[in-house]
C-alpha positions in Angstrom: 115.7 49.7 124.4 119.0 49.1 122.7 121.5 47.1 124.7 125.0 48.4 125.4 127.6 47.1 123.1 130.9 45.8 124.4 133.7 48.2 123.3 136.0 46.7 120.7 139.4 45.6 122.0 142.2 47.9 120.6 145.5 46.3 119.8 148.9 47.9 120.4 152.0 47.1 118.4 154.5 45.9 121.1 157.5 47.2 119.2 156.1 50.7 118.9 154.9 50.6 122.6 158.3 49.5 123.8 160.1 52.2 121.7 157.6 54.8 123.1 158.2 53.8 126.7 162.0 53.8 126.2 161.9 57.2 124.5 159.6 58.9 127.1 161.7 57.5 130.0 164.8 58.9 128.4 163.2 62.3 128.1 162.2 62.3 131.8 165.6 61.0 132.9 167.4 63.8 131.2 165.1 66.4 132.8 165.5 65.0 136.3 169.3 65.2 136.0 168.9 68.9 135.8 166.7 69.4 138.9 168.3 71.2 141.8 167.8 70.1 145.4 165.6 73.1 146.0 163.3 72.1 143.1 163.3 68.4 144.2 162.1 69.5 147.7 159.2 71.5 146.3 155.6 70.3 146.4 154.6 68.1 143.4 150.9 69.2 143.5 149.9 65.5 144.2 148.8 65.3 147.8 151.8 65.4 150.0 154.3 64.3 147.4 157.4 66.3 146.7 159.0 66.6 143.3 161.7 64.2 144.5 159.0 61.6 145.4 157.3 62.1 142.0 160.7 61.6 140.2 161.4 58.5 142.3 158.0 57.1 141.4 158.8 57.7 137.7 162.0 55.6 138.1 160.0 52.9 139.9 157.3 52.9 137.1 159.9 51.5 134.7 162.0 49.5 137.2 158.9 47.6 138.3 158.9 45.8 135.0 162.2 44.1 135.7 161.1 43.4 139.3 158.0 41.7 137.9 160.0 39.6 135.4 162.3 38.4 138.3 159.2 36.8 140.0 157.7 33.5 138.9 155.2 33.8 136.0 151.6 33.4 137.1 149.5 30.6 135.4 147.2 33.0 133.5 146.4 36.6 132.8 143.8 38.2 135.1 143.8 41.7 133.7 144.0 43.4 130.3 145.5 46.8 129.7 142.1 48.5 129.2 140.9 47.2 132.6 144.0 48.4 134.4 143.1 52.1 134.9 140.0 51.4 137.1 141.8 48.4 138.8 144.5 50.7 140.2 142.2 52.8 142.5 142.4 50.4 145.6 146.3 50.6 145.3 146.6 54.4 145.4 147.5 54.6 149.1 150.1 51.9 148.8 151.6 53.5 145.8 151.9 56.9 147.6 153.6 55.2 150.6 156.0 53.4 148.3 156.9 56.6 146.5 157.9 58.2 149.8 159.9 55.2 150.8 161.8 54.9 147.5 162.6 58.6 147.4 165.4 58.1 149.8 167.0 55.0 148.2 169.8 56.8 146.4 170.7 59.5 143.9 168.0 59.9 141.3 170.2 60.0 138.2 171.7 56.6 139.1 168.3 55.1 139.7 167.1 56.3 136.3 170.2 54.9 134.6 169.7 51.5 136.4 166.0 51.4 135.4 166.8 52.2 131.8 169.4 49.4 131.7 167.1 46.8 133.2 164.3 47.9 130.8 166.5 47.4 127.8 167.5 43.9 129.1 163.9 42.8 129.7 162.7 44.0 126.3 165.6 42.3 124.5 165.1 39.0 126.3 161.4 38.6 127.1 158.4 38.1 124.7 155.3 40.2 124.9 153.4 37.2 125.9 155.4 36.7 129.1 153.0 36.8 132.1 153.8 39.1 135.0 152.6 38.7 138.6 151.6 42.2 139.7 149.8 43.7 142.7 147.0 44.8 140.4 146.6 41.4 138.8 148.5 39.2 136.4 149.1 40.8 133.0 151.1 40.1 129.9 154.3 42.0 129.4 152.9 43.6 126.3 149.8 44.9 128.1 151.9 46.1 131.1 154.1 48.1 128.7 151.0 50.0 127.5 150.3 50.9 131.2 153.9 52.1 131.5 153.3 54.5 128.7 150.2 55.8 130.5 152.1 56.2 133.8 155.0 58.0 132.1 152.9 60.4 130.1 150.6 61.2 133.1 153.6 61.8 135.4 155.6 63.7 132.8 152.7 66.2 132.7 152.7 66.3 136.5 156.4 67.0 136.6 156.1 69.7 134.0 153.3 71.5 136.0 155.2 71.1 139.3 158.6 72.4 138.1 157.8 74.6 135.1 159.8 72.3 132.9 158.7 71.6 129.3 159.6 67.9 129.0 158.3 66.8 125.5 156.0 63.9 125.0 156.9 61.1 122.7 154.1 61.1 120.1 153.5 57.3 120.3 153.5 57.3 124.2 151.0 60.2 124.2 148.8 58.4 121.7 148.9 55.1 123.7 148.0 57.0 126.9 145.1 58.9 125.2 143.7 55.8 123.6 143.9 53.5 126.6 142.1 56.0 128.8 139.4 56.6 126.1 138.9 52.9 125.8 138.7 52.6 129.6 135.8 55.1 129.5 134.0 53.0 126.9 134.5 50.0 129.2 133.1 51.8 132.3 130.1 53.2 130.4 129.5 50.9 127.4 127.0 52.1 124.8 126.7 54.1 121.6 124.8 57.3 122.5 127.9 59.6 123.0 130.9 59.9 120.8 134.1 61.1 122.6 136.7 62.6 120.3 140.3 63.3 121.3 142.0 64.2 118.1 144.3 63.2 116.6 144.5 60.0 118.6 141.1 58.6 119.7 137.4 58.3 119.0 135.2 56.1 121.2 131.5 55.6 121.7 130.1 55.2 125.2 127.0 55.6 127.4 123.8 53.6 127.1 121.0 55.0 125.0 119.9 55.3 121.4 122.8 54.4 119.1 123.6 56.8 116.3 124.4 55.2 112.9 124.6 57.9 110.3 125.9 61.5 110.0 127.0 63.6 113.0 126.1 62.0 116.3 123.7 64.1 118.5 125.9 63.8 121.6 129.5 64.6 121.0 132.4 65.4 123.4 135.7 66.7 122.0 138.9 67.8 123.8 142.6 67.7 123.3 144.9 64.9 124.6 146.3 66.6 127.7 143.0 67.9 128.9 141.5 64.4 128.4 144.4 62.7 130.3 144.0 65.2 133.2 140.3 64.6 133.3 140.6 60.8 133.2 143.2 60.9 136.0 141.6 63.4 138.3 144.1 66.2 137.7 141.2 68.5 136.7 137.4 68.3 136.6 134.7 68.5 134.0 133.2 71.8 135.2 136.5 73.6 135.2 137.5 72.4 131.7 134.1 73.1 130.3 134.1 76.7 131.7 137.6 77.2 130.2 136.3 76.0 126.8 138.9 73.2 126.7 135.9 70.7 126.3 133.3 71.0 123.6 130.1 69.1 124.6 126.9 69.0 122.6 123.8 67.0 123.3 121.7 66.2 126.3 123.8 63.1 127.2 127.2 64.8 126.6 128.1 65.3 130.2 130.8 62.9 131.5 131.3 64.4 134.9 129.8 61.5 136.7 132.1 59.0 134.9 135.3 60.8 135.7 138.0 60.3 136.8 138.8 56.8 135.6 141.9 56.6 137.8 143.6 58.7 140.4 
């Protein structure tokens, strides 16, 4: 029987990632400034979170970088970006509690402005190799920035669905989010029997079994970036998206329901 191959390690251009995070955060900050108190008090569709708590969490997503830089650097990295999605699951309860606590710490526009300023300072002064001590595990700044792109894209989508806004996605941020979550699937289920396509950003092979080497693979899953991101983060489920024809799945192994979500 063929052995599962280790998925290749994708590299991310730190300059492009930094620009993407900065751009997506600016888009969110502009949208949050226009939210009324009534809309901020509405449910976010994420457990008990309100829209205010979701917005506060988005500010924290970026501000947490500067907080990490202010702490002493750990001796070595413990986690890479591709391992981060599945490593966050045990922290979900603490993150939800922190979101509720930080939602009352001051006006949201000022918090977004502060976070943007601290982000700019960190990116101007710190190299991508700088090690950060994080609750999830020590990571390089460059890897952590890829995770910030994921958080911002995922929660921008949450904010849009909760408020009816149409905050755009920075293309590079959307690409980084899509690719990292696709690679995380390949890490969770290494192999080459299923090809997962998320055009135009990602193609990965996963799931143990006979490896296809020529022509069209017998087991193919294809979907769009937002559907993939929602599946990977538990915002929707395999059966619903398959029924809605937002997933195309062919082949006896092309059922990823048992492998999703990758993070919550």
